[in-house]
C-alpha positions in Angstrom: 32.5 -12.2 16.7 29.6 -14.6 16.5 30.1 -18.4 16.4 28.8 -18.4 12.9 31.3 -15.8 11.7 34.1 -17.6 13.5 33.4 -20.8 11.6 33.4 -19.0 8.3 36.5 -16.9 9.0 38.5 -20.0 9.7 37.6 -21.4 6.3 38.0 -18.2 4.2 41.2 -19.5 2.6 40.0 -23.1 2.3 37.9 -22.7 -0.8 36.9 -25.8 -2.6 36.6 -25.3 -6.4 33.5 -27.5 -6.7 31.2 -28.5 -3.8 27.9 -30.0 -4.8 28.4 -28.4 -8.2 28.7 -24.9 -6.9 32.2 -23.3 -7.5 33.8 -21.2 -4.7 31.9 -22.7 -1.8 34.0 -23.8 1.2 33.5 -26.8 3.4 32.9 -24.5 6.3 30.1 -22.7 4.4 28.4 -26.0 3.7 28.5 -26.9 7.4 27.2 -23.5 8.5 24.4 -23.6 6.0 23.3 -27.1 7.2 23.5 -26.1 10.8 21.5 -22.9 10.6 18.5 -22.8 12.8 15.1 -22.4 11.3 14.4 -19.3 13.5 17.6 -17.6 12.5 17.1 -14.8 10.0 20.2 -13.4 8.2 20.2 -10.3 6.0 22.8 -9.7 3.3 23.4 -7.0 0.7 25.7 -7.4 -2.2 27.0 -4.8 -4.7 24.4 -2.4 -3.5 24.3 0.9 -5.3 21.6 3.5 -4.6 21.3 6.6 -6.8 18.8 9.5 -6.6 16.4 9.8 -9.6 16.9 13.0 -11.6 14.5 15.6 -10.4 14.3 17.3 -13.9 15.0 16.0 -17.4 18.3 17.1 -18.5 19.6 17.6 -15.0 23.3 16.8 -14.3 24.6 13.4 -13.5 23.4 12.1 -10.1 26.1 10.7 -7.9 25.3 7.5 -5.9 24.5 7.8 -2.3 25.8 4.3 -1.8 28.3 2.9 -4.2 28.8 -0.9 -4.6 28.8 -2.0 -1.0 28.3 -5.4 0.5 27.7 -6.8 4.0 25.7 -8.9 6.3 23.5 -8.7 9.5 23.9 -11.9 11.5 21.1 -13.2 13.8 20.9 -11.8 17.3 23.6 -9.1 17.0 23.7 -5.5 18.0 25.3 -3.5 15.2 26.2 0.2 15.1 26.2 2.1 11.8 28.6 5.0 12.0 29.9 7.6 9.6 30.0 11.3 8.9 27.0 13.3 7.7 26.1 12.4 4.2 27.8 9.0 4.3 24.6 7.2 3.5 23.6 5.7 6.9 19.9 6.5 6.7 19.8 5.5 3.1 21.3 2.1 3.8 18.9 1.4 6.7 15.9 2.4 4.7 17.0 0.1 1.8 17.6 -2.9 4.2 14.2 -2.2 5.9 12.4 -2.0 2.6 11.4 1.6 3.3 13.2 3.3 0.5 11.8 6.4 -1.2 10.6 6.1 -4.8 13.0 8.9 -5.6 15.9 6.5 -5.4 17.0 3.7 -7.8 18.4 0.6 -6.3 20.9 -1.7 -8.0 22.4 -4.8 -6.4 21.0 -7.6 -4.2 19.4 -7.5 -0.8 18.2 -10.9 0.6 16.8 -12.3 3.8 17.6 -16.0 4.3 18.2 -16.1 0.5 14.8 -14.5 -0.3 14.9 -11.2 -2.3 13.7 -8.4 -0.1 10.1 -7.5 -0.4 7.0 -6.3 1.4 7.3 -9.1 4.0 9.9 -6.9 5.6 7.1 -5.0 7.2 6.1 -8.2 9.1 9.6 -9.1 10.3 11.2 -5.7 11.0 10.6 -2.5 12.9 11.9 0.9 12.2 12.5 3.6 14.9 13.0 7.1 13.6 15.2 9.8 15.1 12.3 12.0 15.9 9.3 10.5 17.6 5.9 11.1 16.0 3.3 9.9 18.4 -0.4 10.8 18.8 -1.4 13.2 21.5 -4.2 13.0 24.0 -4.0 9.2 24.5 -2.2 7.2 27.1 0.8 4.8 26.7 -1.5 1.8 27.5 -4.1 3.0 24.9 -1.4 3.6 22.3 0.1 0.1 22.7 -3.4 -1.4 22.6 -4.2 0.4 19.4 -0.8 -0.5 17.8 -1.2 -4.1 18.8 -4.6 -4.3 17.0 -3.2 -2.6 13.9 0.0 -4.7 13.8 -1.4 -8.1 14.8 -5.0 -7.9 13.5 -7.6 -10.3 14.7 -5.4 -13.4 14.5 -4.2 -12.7 18.1 -6.8 -12.9 20.9 -7.5 -9.8 23.1 -6.2 -11.7 26.2 -2.9 -12.5 24.4 -2.5 -8.9 23.4 -3.1 -7.7 26.9 -0.5 -10.1 28.2 2.0 -9.0 25.5 1.4 -5.3 26.4 1.9 -6.0 30.1 5.2 -7.8 29.4 6.5 -5.1 27.1 5.6 -2.4 29.6 7.6 -4.2 32.2 10.5 -4.9 29.8 10.8 -1.3 28.6 10.3 0.3 32.1 7.1 2.0 31.2 4.8 0.4 33.8 4.7 3.5 36.0 3.6 5.7 33.2 1.2 3.3 31.5 -1.7 5.7 32.2 0.2 8.9 31.3 -0.7 10.8 28.2 1.9 10.8 25.5 1.4 14.5 24.8 -1.4 16.9 25.6 -2.6 19.6 23.2 -4.0 21.6 26.0 -0.7 21.7 27.9 -2.3 20.6 31.1 -1.2 17.5 33.0 1.8 15.2 33.0 3.1 13.9 29.8 6.0 11.6 28.7 9.6 12.8 28.8 12.0 12.4 25.8 13.5 9.2 27.1 10.1 7.7 27.9 9.0 8.5 24.3 12.0 6.7 23.0 11.2 3.6 25.0 7.6 3.8 23.9 8.8 3.8 20.3 10.7 0.6 21.1 7.7 -0.9 22.9 5.5 -0.4 19.8 8.0 -2.2 17.6 8.3 -5.1 20.0 4.6 -5.9 19.7 5.2 -7.7 16.4 8.4 -9.5 17.7 10.6 -8.3 14.9 13.5 -10.3 13.6 15.2 -7.0 12.6 15.0 -3.6 14.4 16.4 -0.6 12.6 17.0 2.5 14.7 17.9 5.9 13.4 20.0 7.8 15.9 18.1 6.4 19.0 20.3 8.1 21.6 20.0 11.6 20.1 18.8 14.1 22.7 19.3 11.8 25.6 21.6 12.2 28.6 24.4 9.6 29.1 22.4 7.6 31.6 19.3 7.4 29.4 21.4 6.5 26.4 23.1 3.7 28.3 19.7 2.4 29.4 18.5 2.4 25.8 21.6 0.5 24.5 21.2 -2.0 27.3 17.6 -2.5 26.3 18.7 -3.0 22.6 21.3 -5.5 23.8 18.7 -7.5 25.7 16.6 -7.7 22.5 19.4 -9.5 20.7 19.3 -12.3 23.3 15.8 -13.1 22.1 17.0 -13.4 18.5 16.3 -9.9 17.3 19.0 -8.3 15.1 19.4 -4.6 15.9 21.0 -2.1 13.5 21.2 1.5 14.7 23.0 4.5 13.4 24.7 6.2 16.3 26.6 9.5 16.7 29.5 9.9 19.1 28.6 7.3 21.7 30.5 7.2 25.0 33.7 5.0 25.1 32.1 2.2 27.1 28.9 2.3 25.1 30.7 1.7 21.8 32.1 -1.6 23.0 28.6 -2.8 23.9 28.0 -3.3 20.2 28.8 -6.7 18.7 29.8 -5.2 15.3 30.4 -1.8 13.6 29.5 -0.8 10.0 31.6 2.2 9.1 30.5 4.2 6.0 32.1 7.1 4.3 31.3 8.7 1.0 28.8 6.0 0.2 31.4 3.2 0.5 32.2 0.7 3.3 35.1 1.7 5.5 34.9 -1.4 7.7 32.6 -4.1 9.0 33.6 -6.0 12.2 33.8 -5.8 16.0 34.8 -2.4 17.5 38.2 -3.7 18.7 38.8 -5.1 15.2 38.0 -1.7 13.6 40.6 0.0 15.9 43.1 -2.6 15.1 42.4 -2.3 11.3 43.1 1.4 11.5 46.1 0.9 13.6 47.7 -1.3 11.0 47.4 1.7 8.6 49.1 4.0 11.0 46.0 5.6 12.3 46.3 5.5 16.1 43.7 6.7 18.6 45.4 8.9 21.0 45.3 8.1 24.7 42.2 9.6 26.4 40.5 10.3 23.1 37.0 8.9 22.5 37.2 6.0 20.1 33.9 6.9 18.4 35.2 10.5 17.8 38.4 9.0 16.4 36.5 6.8 14.0 34.4 9.6 12.7 37.4 11.9 12.4 39.4 9.5 10.2 36.3 8.8 8.1 35.7 12.5 7.6 39.1 14.0 7.0 40.8 14.1 3.6 44.2 14.1 5.3 44.9 12.3 8.5 47.7 12.1 11.1 49.5 8.8 11.0 51.9 7.3 13.5 55.2 5.7 12.8 57.0 4.6 15.9 56.9 7.6 18.2 56.5 10.2 15.4 53.3 11.6 14.0 53.2 12.7 10.3 50.4 14.2 8.2 49.6 12.0 5.2 47.0 11.3 2.6 45.4 8.2 4.2 41.9 9.5 3.9 38.5 7.9 3.6 39.1 6.6 0.0 42.3 4.9 1.0 40.6 3.4 4.1 37.8 2.0 1.9 40.3 0.5 -0.6 42.3 -1.1 2.2 39.1 -2.6 3.7 38.2 -4.1 0.3 41.5 -6.0 0.4 41.3 -7.0 4.1 40.4 -10.2 5.8 37.3 -8.6 7.3 35.9 -7.9 3.8 36.7 -11.5 2.8 34.8 -12.7 5.9 31.8 -10.8 4.8 32.1 -12.2 1.3 32.2 -15.7 2.7 29.1 -15.0 4.8 27.3 -13.8 1.8 28.3 -16.9 -0.1 26.8 -19.0 2.7 23.5 -17.4 2.3 23.5 -17.7 -1.4 24.5 -21.3 -1.1 21.6 -22.0 1.3 19.3 -20.7 -1.4 20.5 -23.2 -4.0 20.3 -26.1 -1.4 16.7 -25.3 -0.4 15.1 -24.2 -3.7 11.6 -24.2 -2.2 12.5 -22.4 1.0 12.2 -18.9 -0.5 8.5 -19.3 -1.4 7.7 -21.1 1.8 9.5 -18.3 3.8 7.5 -15.5 2.1 4.2 -17.4 2.4 4.7 -18.0 6.1 5.4 -14.3 6.7 2.5 -13.0 4.7 0.0 -15.4 6.2 1.0 -14.5 9.8 0.0 -10.9 9.4 -3.3 -11.1 7.7 -5.4 -8.1 8.8 -9.1 -7.4 8.3 -9.8 -4.1 6.5 -12.8 -3.1 8.6 -11.0 -4.2 11.8 -8.2 -1.8 11.1 -10.7 0.9 10.2 -12.4 0.5 13.5 -9.3 1.0 15.6 -8.2 4.0 13.6 -11.7 5.5 14.3 -11.2 4.6 17.9 -8.0 6.6 18.1 -9.5 9.7 16.3 -12.6 9.7 18.6 -10.4 9.5 21.7 -8.2 12.4 20.6 -11.3 14.5 19.7 -13.0 13.7 23.0 -10.0 14.6 25.1 -9.2 17.9 23.2 -12.1 20.3 24.0 -10.5 22.9 21.7 -11.2 20.6 18.7 -14.9 19.7 19.4 -16.7 20.8 22.5 -15.7 24.4 22.3 -16.9 24.5 18.7 -20.3 23.1 19.8 -20.6 25.8 22.5 -19.6 28.4 19.9 -22.3 27.2 17.5 -25.0 27.2 20.1 -24.1 30.8 21.0 -24.3 31.9 17.4 -27.6 30.0 17.0 -29.1 31.9 20.0 -28.0 35.2 18.6 -29.3 34.6 15.1 -32.6 33.2 16.4 -33.3 36.1 18.7 -32.5 38.7 16.0 -35.1 37.1 13.7 -37.6 36.1 16.3 -40.1 39.0 15.5 -39.2 39.4 11.8 -40.5 36.1 10.3 -44.1 36.6 9.1 -46.3 36.2 6.0 -45.7 39.8 4.7 -43.3 41.5 2.3 -41.0 42.3 5.2 -41.1 38.7 6.3 -40.0 37.5 2.8 -36.8 39.4 3.1 -36.3 38.2 6.7 -36.9 34.6 5.7 -34.4 34.7 2.9 -31.9 36.4 5.2 -32.1 33.7 7.8 -31.9 31.0 5.2 -28.7 32.6 3.9 -27.3 32.7 7.5 -28.2 29.1 8.1 -26.4 28.0 4.8 -23.4 30.2 5.2 -22.9 29.4 8.8 -22.8 25.7 7.9 -20.5 26.4 5.0 -17.6 28.7 5.9 -16.8 27.9 9.5 -16.5 24.1 9.0 -14.7 24.5 5.7 -12.0 26.7 7.1 -11.7 24.5 10.2 -11.0 21.5 8.0 -8.0 23.2 6.4 -5.8 22.3 9.3 -7.1 18.7 9.7 -4.7 16.9 7.4 -1.5 19.1 7.7 -1.5 18.4 11.4 -2.0 14.6 11.0 0.0 14.1 7.8 3.5 13.4 9.3 2.2 10.7 11.6 0.0 9.2 8.8 3.0 9.2 6.4 5.2 7.3 8.8 2.5 4.7 9.8 1.6 4.3 6.1 5.3 3.7 5.3 5.2 1.0 8.0 2.3 -0.6 6.1 -0.1 -0.4 9.1 -3.0 0.8 7.0 -3.9 2.2 3.6 -4.6 5.8 2.6 -8.3 5.0 2.2 -8.5 3.5 5.7 -6.9 6.6 7.2 -9.0 9.1 5.3 -12.3 7.3 5.9 -11.6 6.8 9.6 -10.8 10.5 10.0 -14.1 11.6 8.3 -16.2 9.0 10.1 -14.8 9.8 13.5 -15.9 13.4 12.9 -19.5 12.5 11.9 -21.1 12.3 15.4 -19.7 15.7 16.3 -20.8 17.2 13.0 -24.4 15.9 13.5 -24.4 17.2 17.1 -23.2 20.7 16.0 -25.5 21.0 13.1 -28.7 19.7 14.8 -28.1 21.9 17.8 -27.6 25.0 15.7 -30.6 24.4 13.4 -33.1 23.4 16.1 -32.2 26.5 18.2 -32.5 28.9 15.2 -35.6 27.2 13.8 -37.7 27.6 17.0 -36.3 31.0 18.2 -36.7 32.5 14.7 -40.3 31.1 14.4 -39.7 29.4 11.0 -42.5 27.5 9.4 -44.0 25.1 12.0 -44.4 22.0 9.9 -42.7 18.7 10.2 -41.7 18.7 6.5 -40.1 22.2 6.8 -38.2 21.2 9.9 -37.0 17.9 8.5 -35.9 19.3 5.1 -34.1 22.2 6.9 -32.2 19.8 9.2 -31.3 17.3 6.5 -30.1 20.0 4.1 -28.1 21.7 6.8 -26.4 18.5 7.7 -25.6 17.9 4.0 -24.2 21.4 3.6 -21.9 21.0 6.6 -20.6 17.7 5.4 -20.0 19.0 1.8 -18.2 22.0 3.3 -16.0 19.7 5.3 -15.3 17.6 2.3 -14.4 20.7 0.3 -12.1 21.9 3.1 -10.4 18.5 3.2 -9.9 18.7 -0.6 -8.1 22.0 -0.3 -6.3 20.8 2.8 -4.6 17.9 1.0 -4.3 19.7 -2.4 -1.9 22.4 -1.0 1.2 21.8 1.2 0.3 24.4 3.9 -2.8 25.9 5.5 -1.8 29.4 4.3 -1.5 28.4 0.7 -4.8 26.5 0.8 -6.6 29.5 2.4 -5.3 31.8 -0.3 -6.9 29.7 -3.0 -10.1 29.0 -1.0 -11.0 32.7 -0.5 -11.8 33.3 -4.3 -13.7 30.1 -4.3 -15.8 31.4 -1.4 -16.9 34.4 -3.5 -18.2 32.0 -6.2 -20.2 30.2 -3.5 -21.8 33.4 -2.1 -22.5 35.1 -5.5 -24.3 32.0 -6.8 -26.2 31.2 -3.6 -29.3 32.6 -5.2 -29.9 35.3 -2.5 -28.0 38.2 -4.1 -28.7 37.7 -7.8 -31.2 35.9 -10.0 -29.2 32.9 -11.1 -30.2 32.8 -14.8 -29.6 36.5 -15.3 -25.9 35.9 -15.1 -23.9 36.1 -18.4 -24.0 32.9 -20.4 -20.2 32.2 -20.0 -20.7 32.3 -16.1 -23.8 30.2 -15.8 -21.7 27.1 -15.1 -20.7 28.5 -11.6 -24.0 27.7 -9.8 -23.5 24.0 -10.5 -20.4 23.9 -8.3 -22.1 25.9 -5.5 -23.8 23.8 -2.9 -25.0 27.0 -1.3 -27.4 27.6 -4.3 -28.8 24.0 -4.1 -29.1 24.3 -0.3 -30.8 27.7 -0.3 -33.2 26.5 -2.9 -34.1 23.3 -0.9 -34.7 25.2 2.3 -36.6 27.9 0.5 -38.9 25.3 -1.0 -39.5 23.8 2.5 -40.4 27.2 3.9 -42.5 28.7 1.0 -44.1 25.7 -0.7 -47.8 25.7 0.0 -48.0 29.3 1.2 -51.1 30.6 -0.6 -51.3 34.2 0.6 -48.8 36.9 1.6 -49.9 40.3 2.9 -49.4 43.2 0.5 -50.5 46.2 2.5 -48.7 49.5 1.6 -46.9 47.7 -1.2 -47.2 48.7 -4.9 -49.2 45.8 -6.4 -46.8 45.3 -9.3 -43.9 44.5 -6.9 -45.9 42.5 -4.4 -45.3 38.8 -3.9 -48.7 37.2 -3.3 -47.7 33.6 -2.5 -44.9 31.2 -1.9 -44.7 30.2 -5.6 -43.9 33.8 -6.6 -41.3 34.1 -3.8 -39.5 31.0 -5.2 -39.6 32.4 -8.7 -38.2 35.7 -7.5 -34.9 33.8 -6.7 -35.0 31.4 -9.7 -36.0 28.6 -7.5 -38.6 25.9 -8.3 -40.5 23.4 -6.1 -39.8 20.7 -8.7 -36.0 20.9 -7.9 -36.2 19.6 -4.3 -35.2 16.1 -5.1 -32.5 17.3 -7.5 -31.1 19.6 -4.9 -30.7 16.7 -2.4 -29.2 14.4 -4.9 -26.7 17.1 -6.0 -25.7 17.8 -2.4 -25.1 14.1 -1.7 -23.1 13.8 -5.0 -20.9 16.8 -4.2 -20.2 15.2 -0.8 -18.8 12.1 -2.4 -17.0 13.9 -5.3 -15.1 16.2 -2.9 -14.1 13.4 -0.6 -13.0 11.2 -3.5 -10.8 14.0 -4.9 -9.4 14.7 -1.5 -8.5 11.0 -1.0 -6.8 10.8 -4.4 -4.8 14.0 -3.7 -3.8 12.5 -0.3 -2.6 9.3 -2.0 -0.7 11.2 -4.6 0.9 13.4 -1.9 2.0 10.5 0.3 3.5 8.6 -2.7 5.4 11.7 -3.8 6.9 12.1 -0.3 
């Protein structure tokens, strides 16, 4: 029991009817409120009820996940949250950390130092999930550097951040693996173990020096030695003033008594709040005795789960109806519950004494974590570029693949491009290959881009590290150098091997249009990627869309000969606009085409007639470029909006 709790508990029965005009506040509460340190941060919840929102209109009544519970987290304590599956442990932690899903309705009061809970919780608290979601292909040192810049912004100097990272590496025992990759997509080289990943998750949260640290099953999957090390590390955090609340499942006997306090939940209600020894004593008074040699944590979970329990009277054991509901009712009438009520009254009284403290507290917190939008964008791009650079399967292999295809296409058409009727067909064929190669391969490659990154993005977005726009823009911008390299390498090889028109304007237009086509294709792939939940479902809808692109590319059919009710389709096909622009670059200004051995009525005599054959016009070049740029921004905007909607839904 903390000193603060001890002072309050001795005064639970000494209620003064009117102290400073506030009924029900004890003298001890007044003294504790006055003596509270400025750096101490206390969290309370009172009459807290959390209920799922109905998924469909007319659905049955939704039962509360948490039902009218109250309690406190005192400064610098290590608290274990225990209960059977479905008791509401994760829901309670999410609510206290201000990370609750929009699919839940919250009734009741949650306050920090008297302030209603709000977004400032992102600045003073950390949240460690049961499963670690960490970026691959970067080292521990690089990850901590990145997170330090995302969490602390520009307000902390680079030297100070380096010193903090060095201290945290030493504190968490990660010094020897500072230059080890977290994970490696190639499967080559040393990576972090499960225990090291857990410690890295703690290290990341320590960067912001949180007042509260919420841990969801931190010891799951660890051996007993690693679990004990982790609990000892959490215990050391409390000595610096951090309050640690962690849900824990079946800890070892000695490990349980390392916690300063237990919060027992069952069926959405509070079964007990107090020290582990007090919890055992509380149950013993109800005839629920932990048998000798039986793990205390297992015993606690057993009595909180069972509808009937075995009670002890003297030396005899009998089966009775002292189940979870009875335990919760008995706790509500116990001294431990009255002690929690007194602590809550202390915090509420502090609010009335210091009326301006709430606003000053919130203002100090929000000002201390002011982050520059473009600074955050830069560091997100830095991470994406590092990951792409270190995973050759993502980028460099694709560049080699594109070069090989370019050489093959260029050699096949090297003797076919000429100013003859045969050359017209060959020219339009190579234009179609250029446009289609820069359309389909990048579009399908982009389908897996966001499904792979979405879980980590969702978690970091939930921690308020960055916005959806920053994540999306940084992802796209980090790809841009590789996109430019791929496209330019492909076009230059094809252009010169296939002996396309040797003019600067022809080369420039072909390169610019190809780069635009590849970017529009990636934008469309990103849109389908975030519009559908899986790559398979996105691909099933993308295939019919591909047929629209090919049919309306202008190569297979004269565009305006299509039925009137289908003449809208070319306007969504960037392949048509790209084919027209490159055709203009290759045929504009060509005055004579050889017509030997060709019937005069079907002979194309010049470049103008070639363009007309495919419903193209030299006056449309500027329009084609503007439309390609417009489609690029439209597809990216739709993708970003879909991503924002998807993350808000989840």
